[in-house]
C-alpha positions in Angstrom: 17.4 66.5 19.4 19.1 69.3 21.2 17.6 72.8 21.1 19.3 75.7 19.5 22.7 75.8 17.9 25.4 73.4 19.1 28.1 76.1 19.5 31.1 73.8 20.3 30.3 71.4 17.4 29.8 74.4 15.0 33.1 75.9 16.0 35.0 72.7 15.4 33.1 72.3 12.0 34.0 75.8 11.0 37.7 75.3 12.0 38.0 72.3 9.7 36.0 73.9 6.9 38.3 77.0 7.0 41.4 74.7 6.9 40.2 72.8 3.8 39.2 76.0 2.2 42.8 77.3 2.5 44.1 74.0 1.3 41.7 74.2 -1.7 43.2 77.6 -2.8 46.8 76.6 -2.1 46.3 73.5 -4.2 46.7 75.8 -7.3 50.4 76.0 -6.4 50.8 72.3 -5.8 52.7 70.6 -8.6 52.1 73.7 -10.8 52.9 73.0 -14.4 54.5 75.4 -16.9 51.3 75.3 -19.1 48.3 75.5 -16.8 45.8 76.3 -19.6 44.8 72.8 -20.6 42.3 70.3 -19.5 45.2 67.9 -18.7 46.3 70.3 -16.0 43.1 71.8 -14.7 40.8 68.8 -15.2 43.2 65.9 -14.6 45.9 67.4 -12.3 48.5 67.1 -15.0 48.0 63.3 -15.1 50.7 63.2 -12.4 49.3 61.6 -9.2 51.0 58.6 -7.6 49.6 55.7 -5.8 48.7 57.3 -2.5 47.4 60.5 -3.9 45.3 58.5 -6.4 44.1 56.2 -3.5 42.9 59.1 -1.4 41.4 60.9 -4.5 39.5 57.8 -5.6 38.4 57.1 -2.0 37.2 60.7 -1.6 35.5 60.4 -5.0 33.7 57.1 -4.4 33.0 57.2 -0.7 31.0 60.5 -0.4 28.9 62.3 2.1 26.0 60.5 0.5 27.7 57.2 1.4 28.3 58.4 5.0 24.7 59.5 5.5 22.6 57.4 3.2 24.0 53.9 3.6 23.5 53.7 7.4 20.2 55.7 6.9 19.0 52.9 4.6 19.9 50.3 7.3 18.2 52.5 9.9 15.0 52.5 7.8 14.9 49.0 6.4 17.6 46.8 7.9 19.9 44.4 6.1 18.8 45.5 2.6 20.8 48.7 3.1 24.0 46.6 3.2 23.9 46.0 -0.6 26.6 48.7 -0.8 29.1 46.4 0.9 29.0 43.5 -1.6 28.9 45.8 -4.6 32.1 47.5 -3.6 33.7 44.1 -3.1 32.5 43.0 -6.6 33.7 46.2 -8.3 37.5 45.9 -7.6 38.2 42.7 -9.5 36.0 44.0 -12.3 37.9 47.3 -12.7 41.2 45.5 -12.4 40.4 44.0 -15.8 39.6 47.2 -17.7 40.8 50.3 -16.0 44.5 49.8 -16.8 43.5 49.4 -20.5 41.4 52.6 -20.4 44.3 54.5 -18.7 46.8 53.3 -21.3 44.7 54.2 -24.4 43.7 57.5 -22.9 47.2 58.4 -22.0 48.4 57.4 -25.5 45.8 59.6 -27.3 45.2 62.4 -24.8 41.6 61.3 -24.0 40.2 63.3 -21.1 36.7 61.7 -20.9 35.1 58.3 -21.6 33.3 60.0 -24.6 36.7 60.9 -26.1 37.6 57.2 -26.0 34.3 56.1 -27.5 34.6 58.6 -30.3 38.1 57.5 -31.1 37.4 53.8 -30.9 34.2 53.7 -32.9 34.6 56.8 -35.0 31.1 58.0 -34.0 30.3 61.5 -32.7 26.7 60.3 -32.1 27.7 57.5 -29.8 30.2 59.8 -28.1 27.4 62.4 -27.5 25.1 59.8 -26.1 27.7 58.7 -23.6 28.4 62.4 -22.7 24.8 63.3 -22.2 24.2 60.2 -20.0 27.2 61.2 -17.9 25.9 64.7 -17.4 22.4 63.5 -16.5 23.7 61.0 -14.0 26.1 63.4 -12.4 23.8 66.3 -11.6 21.7 64.6 -8.9 24.8 63.0 -7.5 26.3 66.4 -6.9 23.0 67.5 -5.4 23.2 64.7 -2.9 26.5 65.9 -1.6 24.9 69.3 -0.8 22.1 67.3 0.9 24.7 65.8 3.1 26.1 69.2 4.1 22.5 70.4 4.7 21.8 67.4 7.0 24.8 68.3 9.2 23.8 71.9 9.3 20.3 71.0 10.3 21.4 68.8 13.2 23.8 71.5 14.4 20.8 73.9 14.5 22.3 76.3 11.9 19.8 78.2 9.7 16.8 78.3 12.0 13.5 76.3 11.8 11.1 75.7 9.1 9.4 79.1 9.5 12.7 81.0 9.0 13.2 83.1 5.9 14.5 80.9 3.1 17.6 83.0 2.5 18.6 82.9 6.2 17.8 79.2 6.4 19.9 78.3 3.4 22.7 80.9 3.8 25.2 78.4 5.4 24.7 76.1 2.4 25.1 79.0 0.0 28.3 80.0 1.7 29.7 76.4 1.5 28.7 76.2 -2.1 30.4 79.5 -2.9 33.6 78.4 -1.3 33.5 75.1 -3.2 32.9 76.8 -6.5 35.7 79.3 -5.9 38.5 76.9 -5.2 37.4 74.4 -7.8 37.5 77.2 -10.4 40.9 78.2 -9.2 42.7 74.9 -8.6 40.9 72.3 -10.6 41.4 68.7 -9.7 44.4 69.5 -7.5 42.0 71.0 -4.8 39.9 67.8 -4.1 43.1 65.7 -4.4 44.8 67.6 -1.6 41.6 67.9 0.6 40.9 64.2 0.2 43.8 63.5 2.6 42.0 65.4 5.4 38.6 64.0 4.5 39.5 60.3 4.5 41.6 60.7 7.6 38.7 62.3 9.5 36.3 59.6 8.3 38.6 56.7 9.4 39.0 58.4 12.8 35.3 59.0 13.3 34.3 55.4 12.3 37.0 53.8 14.4 35.8 55.8 17.5 32.1 55.3 16.7 32.3 51.5 16.3 33.9 51.2 19.8 32.6 54.2 21.8 28.9 54.1 20.8 28.4 50.3 21.5 30.0 50.7 24.9 27.4 53.5 25.7 24.5 51.3 24.4 25.4 48.2 26.3 27.2 46.2 23.6 26.3 44.7 20.2 23.9 42.1 21.7 21.6 44.9 22.9 22.0 46.9 19.7 20.9 43.9 17.5 18.1 43.0 19.9 16.6 46.4 19.9 17.1 46.7 16.1 15.4 43.3 15.5 12.5 44.4 17.7 12.1 47.7 15.8 12.2 46.0 12.4 9.5 43.5 13.5 7.0 46.3 14.0 4.5 47.0 11.2 5.1 50.1 9.1 1.7 52.0 9.0 2.5 53.3 5.5 3.1 49.9 3.9 1.3 47.5 6.3 4.4 45.3 6.3 7.2 44.9 8.9 9.6 47.9 8.8 12.6 45.7 7.8 14.8 42.8 8.9 18.2 42.0 10.3 18.8 39.6 7.4 17.4 39.8 3.8 14.1 37.9 3.5 13.6 35.5 0.6 11.4 37.8 -1.5 14.0 40.5 -1.2 17.0 38.4 -2.2 16.7 39.1 -6.0 16.4 42.8 -5.3 19.5 42.7 -3.1 21.6 40.6 -5.5 20.7 42.5 -8.7 21.1 45.9 -7.0 24.6 44.9 -5.8 25.6 43.5 -9.2 24.1 46.4 -11.2 25.7 49.0 -8.9 29.1 47.3 -9.2 28.9 47.5 -13.0 27.8 51.1 -12.9 30.2 52.6 -10.4 33.2 53.2 -12.7 31.0 54.3 -15.6 30.4 57.6 -13.7 32.5 60.5 -15.2 34.0 61.4 -11.8 35.4 57.9 -11.3 37.1 58.0 -14.6 38.4 61.5 -14.0 40.1 60.4 -10.8 41.5 57.4 -12.6 43.0 59.2 -15.5 44.7 61.7 -13.2 47.2 59.0 -12.2 50.7 59.0 -13.6 51.1 55.4 -14.7 49.3 52.2 -15.5 50.8 50.5 -12.5 49.3 53.1 -10.2 45.9 52.0 -11.4 46.6 48.3 -10.8 47.9 49.0 -7.3 44.9 51.0 -6.4 42.5 48.2 -7.4 44.2 46.1 -4.8 44.2 48.6 -1.9 40.9 50.3 -2.4 39.0 47.4 -0.8 40.2 48.9 2.5 37.3 51.3 2.0 34.9 48.4 1.8 35.9 47.4 5.3 35.2 51.0 6.5 31.8 50.9 4.7 30.8 47.7 6.5 31.5 49.3 9.8 29.8 52.5 8.7 26.6 50.5 8.0 26.5 49.3 11.6 25.7 52.9 12.6 22.2 52.4 11.3 21.5 49.7 13.9 23.1 51.9 16.6 20.8 54.8 15.7 17.8 52.5 16.3 19.2 51.2 19.6 20.0 54.8 20.7 16.3 55.8 20.2 17.0 58.3 17.4 13.7 59.6 16.0 13.8 61.7 12.8 11.3 62.5 10.2 14.0 62.6 7.5 16.1 59.4 7.5 19.1 61.3 6.2 19.4 63.0 9.6 19.6 59.7 11.6 23.4 59.4 11.6 24.2 63.1 12.2 21.6 63.0 15.0 23.2 59.9 16.4 26.6 61.6 16.5 25.1 64.7 18.3 23.3 62.5 20.9 26.2 60.1 21.6 29.4 62.1 21.2 30.8 64.9 23.3 30.1 68.2 21.5 33.7 68.7 20.3 33.9 65.2 18.7 30.5 65.6 17.2 32.0 68.7 15.5 34.8 66.4 14.1 32.2 63.9 12.9 30.2 66.7 11.2 33.3 68.0 9.6 34.1 64.6 8.2 30.6 64.5 6.6 30.8 68.1 5.3 34.3 67.7 3.8 33.2 64.3 2.5 30.7 66.2 0.5 33.1 68.9 -0.8 35.6 66.5 -2.3 33.3 64.4 -4.5 31.2 67.5 -5.5 34.3 69.2 -6.8 35.5 66.1 -8.8 32.0 65.5 -10.1 31.6 69.1 -11.3 35.0 69.0 -13.0 34.2 65.7 -14.7 30.8 67.0 -16.0 32.5 70.2 -17.2 35.2 68.1 -19.1 32.4 66.1 -20.8 30.6 69.2 -21.9 33.8 70.9 -23.2 35.3 68.0 -25.0 32.3 66.2 -26.3 29.7 68.9 -26.9 31.5 72.3 -27.2 34.6 71.1 -29.1 32.9 68.3 -31.1 29.8 70.2 -32.2 30.2 73.9 -31.4 33.8 74.9 -31.7 36.0 72.2 -33.4 39.0 74.6 -33.6 38.9 75.5 -29.9 42.4 76.0 -28.4 43.5 74.3 -25.1 43.1 77.7 -23.4 39.6 78.1 -24.6 38.7 74.5 -23.6 40.0 75.2 -20.1 38.1 78.4 -19.8 34.8 76.8 -20.9 35.3 73.9 -18.5 35.9 76.3 -15.6 32.6 78.1 -16.4 30.6 75.0 -16.9 31.9 73.5 -13.6 30.3 76.6 -11.9 27.0 76.2 -13.8 26.8 72.5 -12.9 27.2 73.3 -9.2 24.5 76.1 -9.5 22.2 73.5 -11.1 22.8 71.1 -8.3 22.2 73.8 -5.7 18.9 74.8 -7.3 17.9 71.1 -7.3 18.6 70.8 -3.6 16.9 74.1 -2.6 13.7 73.5 -4.7 13.1 69.8 -4.4 12.3 67.4 -1.6 15.4 65.5 -0.4 13.7 62.2 -1.1 13.3 63.3 -4.7 17.0 64.0 -4.9 17.8 60.6 -3.7 15.5 58.8 -6.1 16.9 60.9 -9.0 20.3 59.7 -8.1 19.1 56.2 -8.2 17.7 56.9 -11.7 21.1 58.3 -12.6 22.6 54.9 -11.7 20.1 53.2 -14.1 21.1 55.6 -16.9 24.9 55.5 -16.4 24.9 51.6 -16.5 23.7 51.9 -20.1 27.1 53.2 -21.2 28.9 50.0 -20.1 28.7 48.2 -23.5 30.3 51.1 -25.4 33.0 51.8 -22.9 34.0 48.4 -21.5 33.0 46.5 -24.6 35.1 48.9 -26.7 38.2 48.4 -24.5 38.3 44.7 -25.5 36.7 44.4 -28.9 35.8 46.4 -32.0 33.1 43.9 -33.0 30.1 45.9 -31.8 28.8 48.2 -34.5 28.5 51.8 -33.5 24.8 52.0 -34.7 24.0 48.9 -32.7 25.6 50.4 -29.6 23.5 53.6 -30.0 20.3 51.5 -30.5 21.1 49.4 -27.4 21.8 52.5 -25.3 18.5 54.0 -26.4 16.5 50.9 -25.5 18.1 50.7 -22.1 17.6 54.3 -21.4 13.9 54.3 -22.4 13.1 51.1 -20.6 14.9 52.1 -17.5 13.3 55.5 -17.3 9.8 54.2 -18.0 10.1 51.4 -15.5 11.4 53.7 -12.8 8.6 56.2 -13.6 6.1 53.4 -12.8 7.6 52.8 -9.3 5.6 54.4 -6.5 6.5 54.9 -2.9 4.6 56.1 0.2 5.9 59.6 -0.5 6.0 59.6 -4.4 3.7 58.5 -7.1 6.5 58.2 -9.7 10.3 57.5 -9.5 9.7 56.1 -6.0 12.5 53.5 -6.2 14.8 51.6 -8.5 13.4 48.1 -8.3 10.5 46.5 -10.3 9.4 43.1 -11.6 11.9 41.5 -14.0 10.0 40.6 -17.3 9.9 36.8 -17.8 11.2 36.0 -14.3 8.5 37.6 -12.1 11.0 38.5 -9.3 11.6 42.0 -8.1 15.0 43.2 -9.2 17.1 46.2 -10.0 15.7 48.1 -13.0 19.2 49.2 -14.1 20.4 45.6 -14.5 17.2 44.6 -16.5 17.7 47.6 -18.8 21.4 46.7 -19.2 20.5 43.1 -20.3 18.1 44.5 -22.9 20.7 46.9 -24.0 23.3 44.1 -24.6 20.7 41.9 -26.4 19.7 44.7 -28.8 23.4 45.6 -29.3 24.4 42.0 -30.1 21.5 41.2 -32.4 21.8 44.5 -34.4 25.5 44.1 -34.7 25.0 40.7 -36.4 22.4 42.3 -38.7 24.6 45.4 -39.5 27.7 43.3 -40.1 25.7 41.0 -42.4 24.5 43.9 -44.6 27.9 45.5 -44.4 26.7 48.7 -42.9 29.5 51.4 -42.9 31.7 51.3 -39.9 33.5 54.1 -38.2 37.3 54.5 -38.3 39.2 53.2 -35.2 42.0 55.6 -34.4 43.5 53.2 -31.7 45.8 50.3 -32.2 46.1 47.1 -30.1 49.4 48.1 -28.5 47.8 51.3 -27.2 45.8 49.4 -24.6 48.9 48.2 -22.8 51.1 51.3 -23.2 52.6 52.9 -20.1 53.8 56.4 -19.4 57.5 55.7 -20.2 56.8 53.9 -23.6 57.9 55.6 -26.8 55.3 57.6 -28.6 53.0 58.0 -25.6 51.5 61.5 -25.5 49.0 63.4 -23.4 47.8 65.9 -26.0 45.6 65.2 -29.0 47.7 65.2 -32.2 47.1 68.4 -34.3 45.9 66.2 -37.2 43.1 64.7 -35.2 42.2 67.4 -32.8 38.6 68.6 -33.3 37.9 66.0 -36.0 36.0 62.7 -36.1 35.6 59.9 -38.6 
């Protein structure tokens, strides 16, 4: 690690940061609508984005600074098991092709802004809608925090903020400044800001990875040497566990963990509120269908990105915090000016998803807690004002999380968030295809999945944590180690199906479905499609 501040890299980083800050504020004027005081405009960009804007927005939303830092860091720490992110992003696109267009159509038809809006309208249940909303909020908070962790990792490697003995305010001042700028332009421009900045973010990331995958192996003697050194390093015993550090290919005991984690993550990815927010911002059903076919280009990038973990080992990178491995690799291997470009890619890669996540969380609170339970007669202007304020509070909460907790804790809470958000799958995806599930059964299944998943994760220890030390545990009845979220999901579905049979048999009262079959295939140009809730149903439930 170089001593002191890397002035050249910092200057390049600041240049890009200032550029995207200006873009963030100018985004308020981009595609400005006549009526800006509605969640459709502030929170969904007017539902007006075309194929390429949506592609960059979804890419910026899903492939975050956490992805850039944590995926190769996992490979740096344990080897092939970290590559689970590649197959899960391959699995996810055929999956979402089947249901995202249906969700877009019914949401566009009825003016739904969040997944909870749809669940409430489909099943006529404010209780189920609240469960989905609270789960989304819980799962999103640590995800936002991890974006700030990504920025902090870059700042640490550049030498900004001083050492461990530095006054906490001085040490964290650069992160506080970055947070303040993010909060300001998100408040001002809404979803338009990350949509515009995503063009810069994704372009930088593609450039950095393209250069890294060619330039760094040349300096390290080629991929043969890289894999040989990585294999040797993974074969050494880890003193903390008494087992080998990792492997170049998944060993047999880890195959269940690898497969279940990939499948569970694929099912969970588009349950996150920020994924849906970016989806609903597009202008037509066809835009969604096109994006599911071209988004896999990011999976190619992700596979190349994972290779950086092996390169960090071969380059002799030694860090106490694995999240610093890739930023440190860039600093060691690249000229200072290009290291600044790489750091800017990671930093901007944190700003875009953090903005979208805070907007999505704010929309959930406003529509499904504030409007449904506190202020049913809230006007669109009041909704927008509340959403703007809540987006600030969400970011403050994430900042406090980062500044007061160990970074490993933040990562493990994000893994816990993945377990939680997967439990909304039956209500959301199931509801898009059938009305058979009973609303009370869905609530019971969700509760079982949440409780089991939380308790199972609580019982997982790691060398650094007594509880919540990971997301894998023994699968009941099978005996293999697998992803807790997928086990909880299976229990969730079993409880939902069994109770639905029981409740249908006893003729338990069902909620009123405000949707119709043709709503799920409607497009923007179809007669009767609207983007505002009808006055007769706004603020009410069945």
